C-alpha positions as CSV (number, residue, x, y, z in Angstrom):
1,M,-28.3,56.4,-38.3
2,D,-28.2,53.5,-40.8
3,V,-31.4,54.0,-42.9
4,I,-31.8,51.5,-45.8
5,K,-34.7,51.7,-48.2
6,V,-35.8,48.4,-49.6
7,S,-38.4,47.7,-52.3
8,D,-38.0,43.9,-52.8
9,P,-39.8,41.8,-50.1
10,G,-37.5,38.9,-51.0
11,D,-34.4,40.9,-50.0
12,P,-32.4,38.5,-47.7
13,R,-31.8,41.4,-45.3
14,L,-35.5,41.3,-44.4
15,A,-35.6,37.6,-43.7
16,D,-36.4,38.1,-40.0
17,Y,-39.8,39.6,-41.0
18,T,-41.0,36.9,-43.4
19,R,-44.6,35.7,-43.1
20,L,-45.3,36.7,-39.6
21,R,-48.6,34.9,-39.5
22,D,-47.1,31.5,-40.4
23,V,-46.8,30.1,-36.9
24,N,-44.9,27.0,-37.9
25,L,-42.4,28.9,-39.9
26,R,-42.0,31.6,-37.3
27,R,-41.4,29.0,-34.5
28,H,-38.6,27.4,-36.5
29,L,-37.1,30.7,-37.7
30,E,-37.2,32.5,-34.3
31,V,-35.8,29.5,-32.4
32,E,-33.1,28.9,-35.0
33,H,-31.9,32.5,-35.0
34,G,-32.7,33.4,-31.4
35,L,-34.9,36.3,-32.1
36,F,-38.4,37.6,-31.4
37,M,-40.6,40.3,-33.0
38,A,-42.1,43.5,-31.5
39,E,-44.9,45.3,-33.3
40,G,-45.8,49.0,-32.8
41,D,-43.6,51.8,-31.7
42,K,-44.8,51.7,-28.1
43,V,-44.0,47.9,-27.7
44,I,-40.7,48.4,-29.5
45,R,-39.8,51.2,-27.1
46,R,-40.7,49.0,-24.1
47,A,-38.5,46.2,-25.4
48,V,-35.5,48.5,-25.7
49,A,-36.2,50.0,-22.3
50,A,-36.2,46.5,-20.8
51,G,-32.7,46.0,-22.1
52,F,-33.3,43.8,-25.1
53,S,-30.9,44.2,-28.0
54,P,-32.4,45.0,-31.4
55,R,-31.3,43.1,-34.6
56,S,-33.0,45.5,-36.9
57,F,-36.0,47.8,-37.3
58,L,-38.6,47.8,-40.1
59,L,-40.8,50.8,-40.7
60,T,-43.1,51.8,-43.5
61,E,-42.5,55.0,-45.3
62,R,-45.4,56.8,-43.5
63,R,-43.8,55.9,-40.2
64,A,-40.2,56.2,-41.2
65,E,-39.3,58.8,-38.5
66,A,-41.4,57.3,-35.6
67,L,-38.4,55.7,-33.9
68,D,-35.6,58.1,-34.8
69,D,-34.5,58.6,-31.2
70,V,-34.4,54.8,-30.5
71,V,-32.7,53.9,-33.8
72,R,-30.0,56.6,-33.2
73,A,-29.2,55.0,-29.8
74,C,-28.7,51.5,-31.3
75,D,-26.3,49.9,-33.7
76,A,-29.1,48.0,-35.6
77,P,-30.1,49.0,-39.1
78,L,-33.4,50.6,-40.0
79,Y,-35.1,49.2,-43.1
80,V,-37.8,51.5,-44.7
81,V,-40.3,49.9,-47.1
82,G,-43.4,50.9,-48.9
83,E,-46.9,49.7,-47.8
84,D,-47.1,47.1,-50.6
85,T,-43.6,45.7,-49.9
86,A,-44.5,45.4,-46.2
87,R,-47.7,43.6,-47.0
88,R,-46.0,41.1,-49.3
89,L,-43.2,40.6,-46.8
90,V,-45.1,40.0,-43.5
91,G,-48.4,38.7,-45.0
92,F,-50.8,41.3,-43.7
93,D,-51.4,45.1,-43.7
94,L,-48.9,46.6,-41.3
95,H,-51.3,49.2,-39.9
96,R,-49.0,50.2,-37.0
97,G,-46.1,50.6,-39.6
98,A,-43.4,49.5,-37.2
99,L,-41.7,46.2,-36.5
100,A,-38.4,45.3,-34.8
101,A,-36.5,42.1,-34.5
102,F,-34.8,41.6,-31.1
103,H,-32.2,39.1,-29.8
104,R,-33.7,36.7,-27.2
105,R,-32.2,36.2,-23.8
106,A,-31.8,32.9,-22.0
107,L,-34.6,32.3,-19.5
108,P,-33.5,32.4,-15.9
109,P,-33.4,29.2,-13.8
110,L,-36.7,28.4,-12.0
111,D,-35.1,28.6,-8.6
112,D,-33.9,32.1,-9.3
113,V,-37.4,33.3,-10.3
114,L,-39.0,31.6,-7.3
115,A,-36.5,33.0,-4.8
116,K,-37.6,36.6,-5.6
117,A,-41.3,35.9,-5.8
118,R,-44.1,35.8,-3.2
119,T,-47.0,35.5,-5.7
120,I,-46.8,33.6,-9.0
121,V,-49.1,32.5,-11.8
122,V,-48.4,29.1,-13.1
123,L,-49.7,28.2,-16.6
124,E,-50.3,24.6,-17.7
125,D,-50.3,24.1,-21.4
126,L,-52.0,27.3,-22.6
127,V,-51.4,27.1,-26.3
128,D,-53.1,30.3,-27.5
129,H,-50.6,33.1,-27.8
130,T,-53.3,35.8,-27.3
131,N,-54.3,34.2,-24.0
132,V,-50.8,34.0,-22.8
133,G,-50.2,37.6,-23.6
134,A,-53.4,38.7,-21.9
135,V,-52.5,36.7,-18.7
136,F,-49.1,38.4,-18.6
137,R,-50.7,41.8,-18.9
138,S,-53.2,41.2,-16.1
139,A,-50.5,39.6,-13.8
140,A,-48.1,42.5,-14.4
141,G,-50.8,45.2,-13.9
142,L,-52.1,43.6,-10.7
143,G,-48.7,43.1,-9.0
144,V,-48.0,39.4,-9.4
145,D,-44.3,38.8,-9.0
146,A,-43.6,36.2,-11.7
147,I,-45.1,33.7,-14.1
148,V,-44.0,30.0,-14.5
149,L,-44.8,28.2,-17.7
150,A,-45.3,24.5,-18.1
151,P,-43.2,22.9,-20.9
152,R,-45.9,23.0,-23.6
153,C,-47.2,26.5,-23.0
154,A,-47.2,28.9,-25.9
155,D,-44.1,31.2,-26.3
156,P,-44.7,34.5,-24.5
157,L,-42.2,36.2,-26.9
158,Y,-44.2,35.2,-30.0
159,R,-45.3,38.4,-31.8
160,R,-49.0,38.0,-30.9
161,A,-48.3,37.4,-27.2
162,V,-45.9,40.3,-27.1
163,K,-48.5,42.6,-28.7
164,V,-51.4,41.6,-26.5
165,S,-49.3,41.9,-23.3
166,M,-48.4,45.5,-24.4
167,G,-44.8,44.6,-23.5
168,A,-45.5,43.1,-20.1
169,V,-43.6,40.0,-21.2
170,F,-40.4,42.1,-21.2
171,T,-40.6,43.2,-17.6
172,L,-42.5,40.5,-15.6
173,P,-40.1,37.8,-14.5
174,H,-40.9,34.4,-16.0
175,T,-39.4,31.1,-16.9
176,R,-40.4,27.7,-18.1
177,M,-40.3,24.5,-15.9
178,D,-38.4,21.6,-17.4
179,D,-40.6,18.9,-15.8
180,W,-44.4,18.9,-16.1
181,Y,-44.8,15.7,-14.2
182,G,-42.9,16.8,-11.1
183,G,-43.0,20.6,-11.6
184,L,-45.5,21.3,-8.8
185,D,-43.3,19.4,-6.3
186,V,-40.6,22.0,-6.9
187,L,-43.1,24.8,-6.3
188,R,-44.4,23.3,-3.1
189,E,-40.8,22.6,-1.8
190,A,-40.1,26.3,-2.4
191,G,-43.0,27.1,0.0
192,F,-45.8,28.0,-2.3
193,H,-49.4,27.2,-1.5
194,L,-50.9,26.2,-4.9
195,L,-54.5,27.3,-5.6
196,A,-55.9,25.4,-8.6
197,L,-58.6,27.4,-10.4
198,T,-61.4,25.0,-11.4
199,P,-65.2,25.1,-11.5
200,G,-65.1,21.4,-10.5
201,E,-66.9,19.9,-7.5
202,G,-65.3,20.4,-4.1
203,S,-63.6,23.7,-5.0
204,L,-63.7,26.7,-2.5
205,P,-64.4,30.3,-3.4
206,L,-61.1,31.9,-4.1
207,A,-61.4,34.6,-1.5
208,E,-62.3,32.1,1.2
209,A,-59.2,29.9,0.3
210,M,-56.9,32.9,0.5
211,A,-58.4,34.1,3.8
212,A,-57.3,30.8,5.3
213,L,-53.6,31.5,4.5
214,G,-51.2,33.4,6.6
215,P,-50.2,37.0,5.8
216,H,-46.7,35.9,4.7
217,D,-47.6,32.7,2.9
218,R,-46.4,32.4,-0.7
219,V,-49.2,31.8,-3.2
220,G,-49.2,30.2,-6.7
221,L,-52.3,30.4,-8.9
222,L,-52.6,27.4,-11.2
223,L,-54.4,28.0,-14.5
224,G,-55.2,25.3,-17.0
225,T,-55.4,25.1,-20.8
226,E,-58.2,26.6,-22.8
227,G,-61.4,24.4,-22.7
228,E,-60.3,21.4,-20.6
229,G,-58.7,23.3,-17.7
230,L,-56.1,21.8,-15.4
231,S,-55.0,18.2,-15.7
232,S,-56.0,15.7,-13.1
233,R,-52.4,15.4,-12.0
234,W,-52.1,19.1,-11.3
235,L,-55.5,19.3,-9.6
236,T,-54.3,16.5,-7.3
237,G,-51.0,18.2,-6.7
238,A,-52.6,21.6,-5.7
239,T,-52.9,22.7,-2.1
240,A,-56.6,23.6,-2.7
241,R,-59.1,23.8,-5.5
242,V,-60.7,27.2,-5.9
243,H,-63.3,28.9,-8.1
244,I,-64.6,32.3,-8.8
245,P,-68.3,32.4,-7.7
246,M,-70.7,32.9,-10.6
247,A,-74.0,34.9,-10.2
248,D,-75.7,33.0,-13.1
249,R,-76.1,29.3,-12.5
250,D,-76.1,28.7,-16.3
251,V,-72.5,30.0,-16.4
252,D,-70.1,27.8,-14.5
253,S,-66.8,29.5,-15.3
254,L,-65.0,32.3,-17.1
255,N,-62.5,32.0,-19.9
256,V,-58.9,31.7,-18.8
257,T,-57.9,35.3,-19.4
258,A,-60.9,36.7,-17.4
259,A,-60.3,34.2,-14.6
260,A,-56.7,35.1,-14.4
261,A,-57.5,38.9,-14.2
262,I,-60.0,38.4,-11.4
263,A,-57.8,35.9,-9.5
264,C,-54.8,38.3,-9.7
265,Y,-57.0,41.2,-8.5
266,E,-58.1,39.0,-5.5
267,L,-54.4,38.5,-4.7
268,A,-53.8,42.2,-4.8
269,R,-56.8,43.0,-2.7
270,A,-55.7,40.5,-0.1
271,G,-52.4,42.4,0.1
272,R,-50.3,39.6,-1.4
């Protein structure tokens, strides 16, 4: 096992772990080098179990042996650093004491993902990584087959999304559509009934809309961006507009992560 103790946060061997909260830097660095970060030993183990190849591991001294079995099974180096070095390197207190950099894999073609799915969640321009990770966790836990991302959606393999999803981004099939403008046409041509979640006028209760579908129909749940919701083009392109009924008339809708969880539960309850 290749264990390397490092005391200098500027050591070039630790470059993958630099300033993890600097979103602009991380986007550039991770795309350029084809990597993503996993934080916490549980999430790191799930990434390895899902077949992702590690570039390196970074553990603090108090957690230096937490991943011994994983590190021994890989060719990647293990860097061990003190708490202060870790803080200066990543930009925050590394309470979990464990990070790993992994090689990214190319996303599968949209047609391949759709071919194996009966239920999908389709995200239009969600830009908050926490929300994207939470949607992945709910969708995976409630049996959705895949997630499709619009071109401008946040990266599900960004560190925060990975952490919030508890590794669901590693196992739930997903891909990104190339064309926002005509993307829904592709989904409809593949046989999906597209249910657009919106509190807007004319929408049906979600359970009622799903009850009108056949037992073998393919279903796609459309979720829009934080605040404004789905675009008018996607609302127009949906098979039906649906909502989650609210008990309090002063509350017209839920946030996107809560709405996603309830909608995915309704899909599961309907036997989809």
